[in-house]
C-alpha positions as CSV (number, residue, x, y, z in Angstrom):
1,M,-32.2,-28.0,41.2
2,L,-30.4,-31.2,40.4
3,I,-27.3,-29.2,39.2
4,A,-27.3,-27.2,42.4
5,L,-27.4,-30.4,44.5
6,L,-24.5,-31.8,42.4
7,I,-22.5,-28.7,42.9
8,L,-23.2,-28.7,46.7
9,F,-22.3,-32.4,46.8
10,T,-19.0,-31.6,45.0
11,F,-18.2,-28.8,47.5
12,I,-18.8,-31.2,50.4
13,L,-16.8,-34.0,48.8
14,I,-13.8,-31.7,48.2
15,C,-13.8,-30.5,51.8
16,V,-14.0,-34.1,53.0
17,F,-11.2,-35.1,50.7
18,C,-8.9,-32.3,52.0
19,C,-9.8,-33.1,55.6
20,L,-9.1,-36.8,55.1
21,D,-5.7,-36.1,53.5
22,L,-4.9,-33.5,56.2
23,T,-5.5,-36.1,58.9
24,K,-3.5,-38.8,56.9
25,K,-6.6,-41.0,56.4
26,I,-5.8,-41.0,52.7
27,K,-2.6,-40.3,50.9
28,L,-2.5,-37.7,48.1
29,E,1.0,-38.9,47.3
30,S,-0.2,-42.4,46.5
31,P,0.5,-43.4,42.9
32,F,-3.2,-43.6,41.9
33,L,-4.2,-40.2,43.3
34,L,-1.0,-38.6,41.9
35,T,-1.7,-39.9,38.5
36,L,-5.2,-38.5,38.6
37,Y,-3.9,-35.2,39.9
38,F,-1.3,-34.7,37.1
39,I,-3.9,-35.7,34.4
40,F,-6.8,-33.4,35.4
41,M,-5.5,-30.7,37.7
42,P,-3.5,-28.7,35.1
43,H,-6.7,-28.3,33.1
44,L,-9.0,-27.3,36.0
45,P,-9.2,-23.5,35.3
46,V,-10.1,-24.1,31.6
47,F,-12.6,-26.8,32.5
48,L,-14.3,-24.4,34.9
49,Y,-14.2,-21.7,32.3
50,C,-15.9,-23.9,29.7
51,L,-18.7,-24.8,32.2
52,T,-19.2,-21.1,33.0
53,I,-19.5,-20.0,29.3
54,A,-21.8,-22.9,28.6
55,K,-24.5,-21.0,30.6
56,K,-26.0,-24.1,32.0
57,I,-25.4,-22.9,35.6
58,N,-26.4,-19.7,37.2
59,F,-24.1,-17.1,38.8
60,V,-24.3,-18.5,42.4
61,E,-23.7,-22.1,41.2
62,S,-20.8,-20.9,39.1
63,V,-19.2,-19.0,42.0
64,T,-19.7,-22.1,44.3
65,L,-18.1,-24.3,41.7
66,W,-15.1,-22.0,41.3
67,I,-14.7,-21.7,45.1
68,S,-14.9,-25.5,45.5
69,F,-12.3,-26.3,42.9
70,A,-10.1,-23.4,44.0
71,I,-10.0,-24.9,47.5
72,L,-9.1,-28.3,45.9
73,Q,-6.3,-26.9,43.7
74,L,-4.9,-24.6,46.3
75,Y,-4.8,-27.3,49.0
76,T,-3.4,-30.1,46.9
77,T,-0.9,-28.0,45.1
78,L,0.5,-26.4,48.3
79,R,0.5,-29.7,50.0
80,L,2.5,-31.4,47.2
81,H,4.9,-28.5,46.8
82,F,5.7,-28.1,50.5
83,Y,4.9,-31.5,52.0
84,P,5.0,-34.1,49.3
85,F,6.3,-37.0,51.4
86,R,4.8,-37.8,54.8
87,N,5.8,-41.5,55.3
88,N,9.4,-40.7,56.2
89,E,11.0,-43.7,57.8
90,S,14.6,-42.4,57.7
91,G,14.3,-40.3,60.9
92,S,15.9,-37.3,59.1
93,L,14.2,-34.1,58.0
94,R,16.8,-33.7,55.2
95,L,16.1,-37.1,53.8
96,G,12.4,-36.5,54.0
97,I,12.9,-33.3,51.9
98,L,15.2,-35.2,49.6
99,Y,12.8,-38.1,48.9
100,G,9.9,-35.7,48.5
101,G,12.0,-34.2,45.7
102,R,12.3,-37.6,44.0
103,L,8.6,-38.1,44.3
104,L,7.8,-34.7,42.7
105,V,10.3,-35.3,39.9
106,K,9.0,-38.7,39.0
107,S,5.4,-37.8,39.3
108,S,5.6,-34.6,37.3
109,V,7.7,-36.2,34.5
110,L,5.0,-38.9,34.3
111,G,2.5,-36.0,34.2
112,M,4.3,-34.5,31.3
113,V,4.2,-37.8,29.4
114,L,0.4,-38.2,30.1
115,Q,-0.3,-34.6,29.0
116,L,1.7,-35.2,25.8
117,C,-0.5,-38.2,25.1
118,Y,-3.5,-36.2,26.0
119,Y,-2.7,-33.4,23.5
120,I,-1.9,-35.9,20.7
121,L,-5.3,-37.5,21.3
122,F,-6.9,-34.1,21.2
123,F,-5.4,-33.0,17.9
124,Q,-6.2,-36.4,16.4
125,T,-9.9,-36.7,17.6
126,K,-10.7,-33.1,18.3
127,W,-12.2,-34.2,21.5
128,F,-11.6,-31.5,24.1
129,P,-14.1,-29.5,26.2
130,I,-12.8,-26.2,24.9
131,P,-14.3,-24.1,22.1
132,L,-12.1,-25.1,19.2
133,H,-12.5,-21.7,17.6
134,D,-11.1,-20.0,20.7
135,T,-7.3,-20.2,20.0
136,K,-6.5,-18.1,23.0
137,V,-8.1,-20.5,25.4
138,V,-6.2,-23.5,23.9
139,V,-2.9,-21.6,24.0
140,F,-3.6,-20.6,27.6
141,D,-4.4,-24.1,28.6
142,T,-1.2,-25.4,27.0
143,I,1.0,-22.8,28.6
144,Y,-0.7,-23.2,32.0
145,T,-0.3,-27.0,31.9
146,F,3.4,-26.8,31.0
147,C,4.2,-24.2,33.7
148,F,2.1,-26.1,36.3
149,L,4.1,-29.3,35.7
150,Y,7.4,-27.6,35.3
151,L,7.2,-25.9,38.7
152,F,6.9,-29.4,40.3
153,I,9.9,-30.6,38.3
154,L,11.8,-27.5,39.4
155,N,10.8,-27.9,43.0
156,G,11.8,-31.6,43.0
157,T,15.1,-30.9,41.3
158,L,16.1,-28.1,43.7
159,R,15.2,-30.3,46.7
160,I,17.6,-33.0,45.4
161,L,20.4,-30.6,44.4
162,F,20.4,-28.9,47.8
163,T,20.0,-32.0,50.0
164,C,21.5,-35.0,48.3
165,K,24.9,-35.9,49.8
166,R,25.8,-38.2,47.0
167,L,25.9,-35.4,44.4
168,G,29.3,-33.8,44.4
169,I,30.0,-30.2,43.3
170,V,31.0,-31.2,39.8
171,K,27.9,-33.3,39.3
172,R,25.7,-30.5,40.6
173,F,27.3,-28.0,38.2
174,L,26.8,-30.4,35.2
175,I,23.2,-31.0,36.1
176,C,22.5,-27.2,36.4
177,I,24.0,-26.3,33.0
178,N,22.4,-29.3,31.2
179,M,18.9,-29.3,32.7
180,W,17.7,-27.2,29.9
181,I,18.6,-29.6,27.1
182,P,15.8,-32.0,26.1
183,I,16.4,-35.7,26.5
184,L,19.7,-35.0,28.4
185,N,17.7,-33.5,31.2
186,L,15.6,-36.7,31.5
187,I,18.8,-38.7,31.8
188,F,20.1,-36.4,34.6
189,L,16.7,-36.5,36.4
190,H,16.7,-40.3,36.3
191,Y,20.3,-40.4,37.7
192,M,19.3,-38.0,40.5
193,C,16.3,-40.0,41.4
194,R,18.4,-43.2,41.6
195,L,20.9,-41.6,43.9
196,T,18.1,-40.2,46.0
197,K,16.5,-43.7,46.4
198,D,19.8,-45.3,47.3
199,E,20.5,-42.6,50.0
200,Y,17.1,-42.8,51.5
201,D,17.0,-46.7,51.5
202,L,20.3,-46.8,53.2
203,A,19.1,-44.4,55.9
204,V,16.0,-46.5,56.4
205,F,18.1,-49.7,56.6
206,R,20.4,-48.1,59.3
207,N,17.3,-46.9,61.3
208,T,15.9,-50.4,61.1
209,M,19.2,-52.0,62.2
210,T,19.6,-49.5,65.0
211,E,16.1,-50.4,66.3
212,I,16.8,-54.1,66.0
213,R,20.1,-53.7,67.8
214,K,18.9,-51.2,70.4
215,D,19.3,-53.5,73.4
216,S,21.8,-56.0,72.0
217,N,25.0,-54.0,72.3
218,I,26.6,-56.0,69.5
219,C,29.8,-53.9,69.6
220,E,30.3,-54.3,73.4
221,T,33.6,-56.1,73.2
222,K,35.4,-57.5,76.2
223,Y,38.2,-55.1,75.7
224,P,38.0,-51.4,74.7
225,I,38.7,-50.3,71.1
226,I,41.5,-48.0,70.2
227,L,41.2,-46.4,66.7
228,V,44.7,-45.6,65.3
229,H,44.8,-43.1,62.4
230,G,47.2,-43.1,59.5
231,I,49.8,-40.7,58.1
232,G,49.1,-37.0,57.5
233,F,46.2,-36.7,59.9
234,R,45.6,-36.2,63.6
235,D,42.7,-37.0,66.0
236,L,41.2,-33.5,66.0
237,K,38.4,-32.5,68.2
238,Y,36.1,-31.0,65.6
239,F,37.1,-33.1,62.6
240,N,37.1,-36.8,63.3
241,Y,39.5,-38.8,61.2
242,W,37.1,-41.7,61.4
243,G,34.0,-39.8,60.3
244,R,30.7,-41.2,61.5
245,I,32.2,-44.6,62.5
246,P,33.0,-44.0,66.2
247,R,29.6,-42.6,67.0
248,E,27.9,-45.7,65.6
249,L,30.3,-48.0,67.4
250,K,29.6,-46.3,70.7
251,K,25.9,-46.4,70.0
252,N,26.2,-50.1,69.7
253,G,28.1,-50.6,73.0
254,S,31.8,-50.0,72.2
255,I,34.2,-48.1,74.4
256,V,36.3,-46.1,71.9
257,Y,39.7,-44.4,72.4
258,Y,41.9,-42.7,69.8
259,G,45.6,-43.2,69.1
260,H,46.5,-39.5,69.2
261,Q,49.8,-40.1,67.4
262,K,51.4,-37.3,65.3
263,A,50.4,-36.7,61.7
264,W,53.9,-36.9,60.4
265,G,55.7,-38.8,63.2
266,T,58.0,-41.7,62.6
267,I,56.8,-45.3,63.4
268,E,59.0,-45.3,66.5
269,E,57.8,-41.9,67.8
270,N,54.1,-42.7,67.1
271,A,54.4,-46.1,68.7
272,S,55.6,-44.6,71.9
273,I,52.6,-42.2,72.0
274,L,50.3,-45.2,71.3
275,V,51.8,-47.0,74.3
276,A,50.7,-44.1,76.5
277,T,47.2,-44.3,75.0
278,I,47.0,-48.0,75.7
279,E,48.0,-47.5,79.3
280,K,45.5,-44.8,79.7
281,A,42.6,-46.9,78.3
282,L,43.5,-49.8,80.6
283,E,43.7,-47.6,83.7
284,E,40.3,-45.9,82.9
285,T,38.4,-49.0,82.0
286,G,40.0,-51.5,84.3
287,A,40.4,-53.9,81.3
288,S,43.5,-56.1,81.0
289,K,43.9,-55.6,77.3
290,V,42.7,-53.5,74.3
291,N,41.6,-54.1,70.7
292,I,43.4,-52.0,68.1
293,I,41.8,-51.1,64.8
294,A,44.3,-49.2,62.7
295,H,44.2,-47.6,59.3
296,S,47.1,-47.1,56.9
297,K,50.4,-46.3,58.6
298,G,48.6,-46.6,62.0
299,G,48.9,-50.4,61.5
300,L,52.7,-50.1,61.4
301,D,52.8,-47.9,64.5
302,S,50.7,-50.5,66.3
303,R,52.8,-53.4,65.2
304,Y,55.9,-51.7,66.5
305,A,54.3,-50.9,69.8
306,I,53.2,-54.5,70.2
307,S,56.5,-56.2,69.1
308,H,59.1,-53.7,70.0
309,L,57.7,-51.7,72.9
310,H,56.5,-54.8,74.9
311,M,52.7,-54.2,74.5
312,A,52.0,-57.8,73.4
313,D,50.5,-58.7,76.8
314,K,48.2,-55.6,76.7
315,V,46.8,-56.0,73.2
316,A,44.2,-58.7,72.5
317,S,43.9,-58.1,68.8
318,L,45.1,-55.9,65.9
319,T,42.9,-55.2,63.0
320,T,44.7,-53.4,60.1
321,I,42.8,-51.7,57.3
322,S,44.6,-50.7,54.1
323,T,48.0,-50.8,55.9
324,P,51.0,-51.0,53.6
325,H,52.7,-53.9,55.5
326,R,54.9,-54.5,52.5
327,G,55.3,-50.9,51.6
328,S,53.9,-48.7,48.8
329,K,55.8,-48.4,45.5
330,L,54.5,-44.9,45.3
331,I,57.3,-44.0,47.7
332,D,59.8,-45.6,45.4
333,V,58.6,-43.3,42.6
334,L,58.9,-40.2,44.9
335,N,62.4,-41.4,45.9
336,H,63.5,-40.7,42.3
337,L,63.1,-37.0,43.0
338,P,66.3,-35.1,43.9
339,D,66.8,-35.2,47.6
340,F,66.8,-31.4,48.0
341,L,63.4,-31.3,46.3
342,Y,62.0,-34.1,48.4
343,R,63.2,-32.3,51.6
344,F,61.8,-29.0,50.3
345,I,58.3,-30.5,49.8
346,A,58.5,-32.3,53.1
347,G,59.4,-28.9,54.7
348,I,56.2,-27.4,53.3
349,I,54.1,-30.2,54.6
350,N,55.8,-30.0,58.1
351,H,55.0,-26.3,58.2
352,S,51.3,-27.1,57.5
353,A,51.3,-29.9,60.1
354,K,52.5,-27.5,62.8
355,Q,49.3,-25.4,62.2
356,I,47.1,-28.3,63.3
357,G,49.2,-28.9,66.5
358,D,51.8,-31.5,65.2
359,E,54.9,-31.0,67.3
360,H,58.2,-31.6,65.4
361,P,56.6,-33.2,62.3
362,D,59.0,-35.2,60.2
363,C,57.4,-35.8,56.8
364,Y,60.8,-36.7,55.2
365,H,61.6,-39.7,57.4
366,S,58.0,-40.8,58.2
367,S,57.1,-41.0,54.5
368,K,60.3,-42.9,53.5
369,Q,59.4,-45.5,56.1
370,L,56.6,-46.6,53.8
371,A,59.0,-47.7,51.1
372,P,59.0,-51.5,50.4
373,S,62.8,-51.8,51.1
374,Y,62.4,-50.2,54.5
375,L,59.4,-52.4,55.4
376,N,61.1,-55.6,54.4
377,T,63.6,-55.0,57.2
378,F,60.8,-53.7,59.5
379,N,58.9,-57.0,59.0
380,E,62.0,-59.0,59.9
381,E,62.6,-57.1,63.1
382,N,59.0,-56.9,64.2
383,K,57.6,-60.4,64.3
384,D,54.0,-61.0,65.3
385,A,53.3,-61.7,69.0
386,P,51.9,-65.2,69.4
387,N,49.3,-64.2,71.9
388,V,47.9,-61.3,69.7
389,Y,45.2,-61.9,67.1
390,Y,46.1,-60.3,63.8
391,Q,43.6,-59.7,61.0
392,S,43.6,-57.4,58.0
393,Y,41.4,-55.8,55.3
394,A,42.0,-54.1,52.0
395,S,40.0,-52.1,49.5
396,T,40.4,-51.4,45.8
397,M,39.5,-48.6,43.4
398,K,38.2,-49.6,40.0
399,N,39.3,-46.5,38.1
400,L,40.8,-43.1,38.5
401,F,37.4,-41.4,38.9
402,S,36.7,-43.4,42.1
403,H,38.3,-40.7,44.2
404,T,39.4,-37.3,42.9
405,L,42.2,-36.7,45.4
406,L,43.7,-40.2,44.7
407,A,43.3,-40.2,40.9
408,I,47.0,-39.5,40.1
409,P,48.4,-41.8,42.8
410,Y,46.1,-44.6,41.6
411,L,47.4,-44.3,38.0
412,V,51.0,-44.3,39.3
413,M,50.3,-47.4,41.4
414,C,48.7,-49.1,38.4
415,M,51.8,-48.4,36.3
416,V,54.5,-49.4,38.8
417,D,52.8,-52.1,40.8
418,S,49.2,-53.4,40.5
419,N,45.8,-52.3,39.2
420,Y,44.4,-53.8,42.4
421,N,45.0,-50.8,44.8
422,D,43.1,-48.3,46.7
423,G,45.1,-45.3,45.5
424,L,48.0,-45.8,47.9
425,V,48.2,-49.4,48.9
426,T,47.9,-52.6,46.9
427,I,45.8,-55.6,48.1
428,E,48.9,-57.7,48.5
429,S,50.6,-55.1,50.6
430,A,47.6,-54.8,52.9
431,K,47.4,-58.5,53.7
432,W,48.7,-59.4,57.2
433,G,47.8,-62.1,59.6
434,N,44.3,-63.5,59.0
435,F,43.3,-61.6,55.8
436,K,39.5,-61.1,55.9
437,G,38.9,-59.8,52.4
438,T,38.8,-56.8,50.2
439,F,36.1,-54.1,50.4
440,Q,34.6,-53.1,47.1
441,N,31.2,-52.4,45.6
442,K,29.3,-53.5,42.5
443,R,29.5,-50.1,40.9
444,N,32.4,-48.8,38.7
445,R,33.6,-46.5,41.5
446,G,35.3,-49.0,43.8
447,I,36.4,-48.1,47.4
448,S,39.4,-45.9,48.0
449,H,42.0,-45.5,50.8
450,G,40.0,-42.5,52.1
451,D,36.6,-44.2,51.8
452,M,37.7,-46.8,54.4
453,I,37.7,-44.1,57.1
454,D,34.5,-42.3,55.9
455,L,36.7,-39.4,54.8
456,K,34.0,-37.7,52.8
457,R,31.1,-38.7,55.1
458,E,29.4,-40.0,52.0
459,D,27.6,-43.3,51.3
460,Y,28.2,-45.3,48.1
461,S,26.1,-47.8,46.3
462,G,27.0,-51.3,47.3
463,F,29.2,-50.3,50.3
464,D,28.3,-49.2,53.8
465,V,31.5,-48.2,55.6
466,I,29.7,-47.8,58.9
467,E,28.1,-51.2,58.8
468,S,31.4,-52.7,57.8
469,Y,33.1,-51.5,61.0
470,I,30.1,-52.6,63.1
471,R,30.6,-56.1,61.6
472,I,34.3,-56.0,62.3
473,V,33.8,-55.2,66.0
474,E,30.9,-57.6,66.2
475,E,33.2,-60.4,65.0
476,L,35.9,-59.4,67.6
477,K,33.2,-59.7,70.2
478,K,32.2,-63.2,69.0
479,L,35.9,-64.2,69.1
480,G,36.0,-63.3,72.8
481,Y,38.0,-60.0,72.4
């Protein structure tokens, strides 16, 4: 009778536990409950089998017990596999799935370690509620436990591989082919979990900041913002040169326009287009001036428009980011190519530029305008306007692995100029006006020329490109621009 009452109480307790977790009154994913889960749940079928063959309970009690624990295992296992993380503060379903993967990987690896200790204890003390003479049961329990935990590791790994933006194609490939190697797979799992945590924490930080800034409009500057792109790109409708940056600026109160210059237009040609953009922004907003934020060659286009095309009275500030004000010695290296070969390569690039709507692209002359010798003359002829506020920023890569596309240019720049470059422009060349500093991170990656415009739409440890632009615009607002 007492056993029957205990079994009934166990059934009720299991049902209450499932209901409490289902209604989020308790959290199955809490460290304490997860630890208990991964210690005892893998052995549940064998424990029940041992109770059954002990013949201390009758058939009805045995069936009740099996049903009770079957409900517990089915609910908890499905819950953890499909919905392991419910306290998602990122506001993103993808990041919820991603962080759930991290939780599964870390918990199941911990479970593997605990089970290893458990089996060592068993073989040393012979304490185990399994008939020691029944080898088949012991083998079944071992295989079942391993498969039980491995499915959680596999689920968590797949979640991270398919949803983590910080894992590139090469890293995913390396992880897939090395996940079967002991010890090495633990290193990869730890690396994946670290990336996952960084990505999730950054998203939570951004959500928090968005909530805090919801009514503050910290980027609502006195004058509208014009974002001016660099060489080789255009302001396309479906692929924004500036990545996620404009959306966040607008969300925080900015009025944003784009330069719409040509991808391979000369400084003079692009500056004239920029003049039309400035006039349009002033007409539509009723403002008396604009703030220009320019990247790379866009800064030179903007300076020419201000100093040479009489836009000084219509521009309040010019912020240049990674602009080669003193040129890039990479062009000097390319100038050593035979002229016919340089023109041939430029012709191929021009043909490609026409496919994205660039009218009369001129790669040959626009690229040569980035040479230090040309810009020495340019700087003499285009002095800063006294009533325009000039400020500049730079970034630097720390090694050739920082950015795959810029690996070779970075090495060339290191050999012919300075190790402190972003793959195309040195820090010294990027300095103009009030130099505000160099963007970099604490990791070995560094920040490349392309990272400064959110080219890959990726986040990197120690550097938040979106937050950087929000602060730039916030400072312009504080300065009265």
